[in-house]
LUMKE-615950 format. One record per residue (C-alpha): x, y, z. Coordinates in steps of 0.25 Angstrom, whole numbers, plus 2048, in hexadecimal, padded with zeros to 3 digits. Each point is the difference from the previous one (the first is absolute). Last residue first. Layout:
BEGIN
XYZ ...
//
This chain:
BEGIN
85C8CD791 7F17FC7FD 8007FC80F 80380E804 7F58067F7 7F67F7806 80580380E 7FE80F7FD 7F27FE7FB 7FC7F980D 80680B808 7F880A7F9 7F37F8800 8017FE80F 80480F802 7F38047F9 7F87F4806 80080680E 7F980D7FE 7F67F97F7 7FD7F680A 7FC80B80B 7F98087F5 7F77F47FE 7FA80180E 7FA80D7FC 7F17FC804 8057FB80D 80280E805 80B80A7FE 80680180E 7FC7F4807 8007F87F3 80E8047FC 8057FD80E 7FA7F27FF 8067FD7F3 80E804805 7FE7F680C 7FB7F57F7 80B8037F6 80B80080A 7FB7F2806 7FE7FA7F2 80E8057FB 8067FA80D 7F87F37FC 8068017F2 80E802806 7FF7F4808 7FA7F87F5 80B8047F7 80A7FD80A 7FA7F2802 8017FD7F1 80E8057FF 8037F680C 7F97F57F9 8078037F3 80E801804 8097FD7F4 7F58057F6 80080E806 7F98097F5 7F77F47FD 7FA80080E 7FE80F800 7F88007F2 7F87F3803 7FB80680E 7FD80D7FA 7F97FB7F4 7F77F6808 7FB80A80A 7FF80B7F6 7F77F87F6 7F57FF80B 7FF80F802 8008027F1 7F47F77FD 7F880480C 80280F7FD 7FB7FD7F2 7F37FA805 7FE80B80A 80180A7F5 7F67F97F8 7F77FF80D 80180F801 7FD8037F1 7F47F6800 7F980880C 7FD7FE80E 80680D806 80D8077FE 80C7FF7F7 80780D7FC 80C7FF809 8017F17FE 8038037F1 80D807804 8047F4809 7FC7F67F6 8098067F5 80B80080A 7FE7F2803 8017FC7F2 80D8087FF 8057F880C 7FC7F37F9 8088047F3 80C804809 7FF7F2807 8007F97F3 80C8087FB 8077FB80C 7FD7F17FF 8047FF7F2 7FF7F27FA 7FB7F980C 7F680B803 7F77FD7F3 7F87F3802 7FF80080F 7FD80F800 7F47FF7F7 7FB7F5808 80180880D 7F980C7FA 7F47F67FB 8007FA80E 7FE80E805 7F38027F8 7FA7F5809 80580780C 7F980D7FD 7F47F87FE 8017FA80E 80280E805 7F38057FA 7F97F4806 80580380D 7FD80F7FF 7F27FC7FC 7FF7F880C 80480C809 7F780A7F8 8058087F5 7FF80F7FE 80C8037F6 80680B808 7FD7FC80F 7FF7F1800 80A7FD7F4 80A809806 7FE7FA80E 8047F37FA 80B8057F6 80880680B 80C7F8801 7FF7FF7F0 80380F7FF 80D803807 8027F17FE 8048007F2 80980D801 8077FA80C 8017F37F8 8078067F4 809809808 8057F4809 8017F77F3 80980B7F9 80880180C 8037F2800 8048007F1 80980C803 8077F880B 8027F57F6 80680A7F6 80980580B 8067F2803 80680080E 7F37FA806 8037F47F7 80B7FD809 7F77FC80B 7FD7F37F8 80E7FC7FE 80480380F 7F47F8805 8057F47F8 7F87FB7F4 7F47F9802 7FC7F67F5 7F27FD7FF 7FC7F3808 7F77F67FA 8047F2807 7F37FE807 7F88037F4 7F580A805 7F27FA7FF 7FD7FC80E 80780B808 7FA80B7F7 7F27FA801 8027FF810 80480E801 7F58057F7 7F67F9808 80580780D 80080D7F9 7F17FE7FC 7FD7FD80E 80680D805 7F88077F5 7F47FA805 80280480E 80380E7FB 7F38017F9 7F87FA80C 80680B809 7FD80B7F5 7F17FD800 7F77F57FA 7F88087F5 80880C7FD 80D7F9804 7FD7F57F5 7FD80B7F6 80D807803 8077F37FF 7FA7FD7F2 80480E7FC 80F7FD804 8007F27FA 8008067F2 80980D800 80B7FE80A 8007F1802 7FD7FB7F2 80980A7FA 80B7FC80A 7FE7F17FE 8018037F1 80E805804 8047F1801 7FD7FF7F1 80780D7FD 80C7FA807 7FF7F37F7 7FF8087F4 80C808803 8087F3803 7FC7F97F3 80D8007F9 8087FF80D 7FA7F4806 7F17FC804 8047FB80E 80A80B802 7F680B7FD 7F57FA808 80A7FE80C 80480F7FF 7F28057FF 7FC7F880C 80C804808 7FE80E7FD 7F1800803 8027F980E 80C808803 7FA80D7FD 7F27FE808 8067FB80D 80480E805 7F28067FC 7F97F4808 80780480D 7FC80F7FE 7F27FC7FD 7FF7F880C 80580C809 7F68097F9 7F47F7803 8047FE80E 801810802 7F28017F9 7FA7F6809 7FA7F27FE 8067F4807 7FC7F37F9 7FE8067F2 80D809802 8087F3804 7FA7F77F4 8068087F5 80E801807 8007F1802 7FE7FE7F1 80C8087FD 8087F7809 7FA7F47F9 8048067F2 80F802805 8007F2804 7FA7FB7F3 80B8087F8 80C7FB809 7FD7F17FF 8007FE7F1 80A80B7FE 80B7FA809 80780B808 80A80A7FC 7F68087F8 7F880380D 80C809805 8028087F4 7F18017FE 7FE80580F 80A80B7FD 7F98057F3 7F2800807 80480780D 7FF80F7FD 7F78017F4 7F77F5804 7FF80780E 7FC80D7F9 7F67F97F6 7F87FA80C 80180D808 7FB8087F4 7F47F77FD 7FB7FF80E 80480E802 7F48037F6 7F77FF80C 80680C806 7FE8097F3 7F27FB7FF 7FD80480F 7FF7F780B 7F47FA808 8057F17FF 7F57FA7F8 7FD80D7F8 80E8037FC 8027F17FD 7F38007F8 80480C7F7 80E7FA7FD 7FB7F27FE 8028007F1 80F805802 8027F780C 7FE7F47F8 80D8047F9 80A7F9808 7F77F4804 7FC7FE7F1 80F8017FD 8047F5809 7F47F77FC 8038027F1 80F7FD802 7FD7F3806 7F67FC7F6 8098047F4 80B7F7807 7F67F5801 7FD8027F1 80F8007FD 8037F3808 7F57F87F9 8087FA7F5 80D800809 8027F1800 7FD80080F 7F27FB7FF 8067F37FA 80A7FF80C 7F580180A 7F87F47F9 80D7F8801 80280380E 7F17FD804 8027F27F9 80D7FD807 7F980380D 7F57F77FD 
//
């Protein structure tokens, strides 16, 4: 019987289901990160805090990801992948269950801080594992496949989570997210080949990429791009409520449609980013600039507003994959570390963008949210074009 179980386990560990399990893991983690975006109004009401204070659940998560992510990835990369990833996912699950069992704004912020630190190593190791498993020729496509979990979590599972919270409450939602993380941990452990271990250079080799000015510029480009994205996206739920006039359930449906268009953006990047990741990123930033300008003129339930939201969804999702592929390809000798650094600076950008968007709202009103993105996209496009010129030689 033991031999039969061992044979079945080895069949599962061929790797055929590894990438779907990694997509699930990333989706659960990213859903947890961005669920606060859809629950911003509810969190403010439940905990009797302002919208700006409720947004700390976004910025604290992002800040700890930025501060701890790269270091934790360096440490986690030294251990067997098949054990490390599930272990990190179980820690992540515990941080979902704690605020469900002990509700309180301080407890919630503490759990979000822990989860923020865990996000970069999980996504970095998952992306690196997928790229290593598929080989160099299909590495970009494999990374984009894993990034599909980001799209599912950020813009598809998010509205479903909002709907669950609306019906069952936030405590049940956090419990369900904790259970999903436990299931993802089991799937990754079960379906990851036992001997799969992406090469891990010495710490010195990995840290040397920080001496490369072009690589640092790529990190700055990701920071600016995500700051611009989340200066607006962090406030999409209150924007849809106040400016478009949607109910809570209509917001959930709109965010779901937003996510569906995001799959298109991810697919485009998966097909194009492997040939010229920097150019792809600049084109995505240009699309975001167009959205930001149009957003200023969009209000009310009409075809124009929903068309702008659809284009927003495409460019928003495309940015995740394009930035991850671009930075990992700019440091092929240390992809996991490069990925973690990218995720760290992206989360720094999320934190700074959320703060900046809040300042714009408090001074100009939420109807001028597009101006926040425009302000940050100007240096984003400038730096992106500079990097394109440097790569041309």
